[in-house]
N, C-alpha and C positions, 0 to 999 in steps of 0.2 A: 631252228635259230639260224638267222642269216649270217654270212661272213661279215666281219667288221667293216671292210671296205664298202660292201653293198649297203649295209645299214646306214653308213654316212651319206652315200649318194642318194638314198631314198629320203632320209630325214632332212637333207638340205633343201629339197624342193617340195616336200610334202605340204607344208603350211600354206604356200602360195600357188602351187601348180596342180595340187591334187584335191585337197579338202574343199576349196571353194566350188569345185565342179562336181562334187558328190551329192547325190540326193539325200543320203544319210551319212554324214560325216562321223556320226557316233559309232559306226562300224569299225572305225580305226582306234577306238578306245583301248582295246586289249593290246593291240600292237604297240601303241605309244606308251602305255603304262609298263609293259615289259621292257621296252627300250629305255625308259626312264630309270628303271631299276638296275640296268646293266652297269652303269657307272662310267666315269671318264668322259671323253668327248661325245660319246653316243648319248649319254644323259643330257649333256648340254644342248645337243641338237634336237632332242625330243621335246625340249621345253617349248619351242615354237608351236608345235602341234597341240601340245597339252594346253597352252595358253588359250588357243582358239576354242578348244572343246570345253574348258572350264568357264570361260567368259561368255561364250555364245550358245553353248549346248548343255550347260548346267552339269558338267561332269563333276562328280564328287570323288576326290582322290584322298584316301586316308593317309595321314602322316605326310602330306605333301611338303610342308615346310621343314619337317625333320629331314626329308630326303634332300631338299634344296640346301639346307644347312650343311649336310654331309658332303656336298659337292665343293664346298669351299676348302681348298687345299693349296699348297704353295704354287702348284702349276697353273692356277686359275688366272694369274696375272701374266702368263706367258703363252697360253694356248691361242691357236689360230682364231677361235670363235669367241674371243674375250668380249668384243663389242656386243655381239648378239646376246651373250649370257648376261652381261650387266644391264643391258637395255631391258630384258625381261625381268630380271631380279628387281630392278627399279619399279616396274609395274606391279609385281607381286607384293612388294613391300609398301605400296602407296596407300593402302587402306588404313584409315585412322582407327579401325576397329581391332587391329591386331594387338595382342597383349604386349605390355611393355617388356616383359622378360624375354619374349621372342625377338623383338627388334634389338634389344640390348645384346642378345647373344650374337646376332648377325654383326652388329657394330664392333663388338669385341673381337670376333674371329677375323673380320676384315682388317681391323687395326693391327692385330698380332701378325697376320700374314704380310701386312704392309712393311714390316721391318726388313724384309728381304726382297721387296719388290723393286723393279727398275723405276727410274724417275718418270718415264712416260705413263706408267700405270698409277703411280702415286698422284700425279697431277689430275687424274680422273677420280681416284677413289676417295681422296680427301673431300672434295665438294660433294661426292656421293654420300659420304657419312654425314656431312653437315646438313644435307637435305633430309636425312632420316631424323636428325634432331629437330628440325623444323616441323616435321609431320607428327612427331611423337615427343612432345615436351617432357613427358614423364621420364624419358631416358637421359635428360640433361644432368641427372644426378651423377652420371659418369664423368662429367666435366667439372661440376661444382662439388668436388669432394677433396678439400685440402689435406685431410688426414688419410687419404687413400694410399694404396701400395705404391712404393717408389720404383719397384722393378719386378721382374718376373718371379723372383724367389718369394716375394711377399704377396703376390697376386692371388686372391681367392678364386679367380676364374679358372675353370677346368677346361683347357683346350681340347683334351682328348675325349671329353664327354660327347656322345652322339645325340643325346636328348637335350635340346635347348633349354628346357625348363629346369634341368639339373646342372647346368653349367655355372651357375652362381654369377652370371655376368653383371647383374644389377648391384652386386656387392663390391664390384671392382671400380677402377677408374681408367681413364684413357692416357696412361703414362706413355703408351706407344706413340701417340700423336705428338705428345710433348717431346719425345726423343727425336721425332722427325723435324722438329724446329731447329735442330742442329745438323740437318742433312747437308751433304756437300753441294747439292744443286740448289742455287739460290731461289729458284722458283718454287721448289718443293718446300723449303724452309719458310718462305713467305706464305704459301698456301696453308701450311700447318699452323702458322701463327694466328690464323683467323679465329681459332677457338679460344684465344686469349681474350677476345672481345665478345660483346653481345651479338648474337647472330641476327641478321636482318630477317624480316618475315618473308621476303621474296626468295624463292628457291633459285639455286644456281642451275644454269642450263648446262648439263653434262653431255648433251648429245654430240657436241662438237669435239669432246675429249675422248669419247669411247674408242675411236680408232687412231688416236695419237700414237705415233711411232717414234722410235729412237732416232731415225733418220730425220724426221721433221724437227725434233728438238735440236739436233746437231746443226741442221741447216739454219734454224732460227738464230742460234748463237753465232754462227759464222757470218751471217748477214747483218748482225747487230752492229750499229755504228759505234765505234770506240770513241770515248771522250778523252781528250788530251788532259792529263792530270800532271801538274808541275811536281816533279819528284825532287828537285834540288833548287833551293832559292839562291844559292851562290853558284855562279857559272863555273863549270869544270874547265880546267886547263890541262890539256894533254892526257896521258894515260893514267896518271897517278892521283888524280883527284883535285882537291882545292888549291887555290893560289898559294897558300902558305904551307902546303905539304912539303915535308923535307925531301921527299923523293923528287919532286918537281924542281928543286933547287940544284940537284946534282945530275939529273938525267933529262934528256930531251929527245923527242922523236923527229925533230926538224932535220 
């Protein structure tokens, strides 16, 4: 087994600098499947190579989606390779032939983890979840369930369950996204409120949001033009407020 640092260096370049130039890319199947099973950042990086082997060379990986589901943990919104991971996850979940329970499990786990995610990740993951609803209408029951659980204590969804089919995601509701409608960042609250309305058929383009950073969000807010809002209809006189203020009668800063 390779050292962790060497694993990362190899996997970062394997999909575009090695596999395309091999006469038999399938020789890398064992290496990539072992790397995918290690966990953490190494598993995330192995996804690129596995994607090529699965889609171009008919690699069959048992329990692939179960392993992909297990990679969803709180660190996924903070890791260096977040953009690459969600780009590939989007591709793997694009098939309309995936069972509803599987997609619902991904939606629920992503939503639960979103409760502690930073704003820049939330602005990406909320449209990501909306796209999953557009591709898999059977999962919309998670949104249209008025009598569903109101918080975590009543939620039938089992977050700790490793098997998506046993997570009971389809019995739950997306109260997590409803909670995000009260988020301190106005853009996040606005994005989460989209699920209160009927979703359009056109998917959201999340490619420009995958690498969104906290610096870009802050820079956008700083450069935003402030609108002058009248805060007082009666002109203030001096330090103590209105014209008829008793302090203004006895004190003056002139």
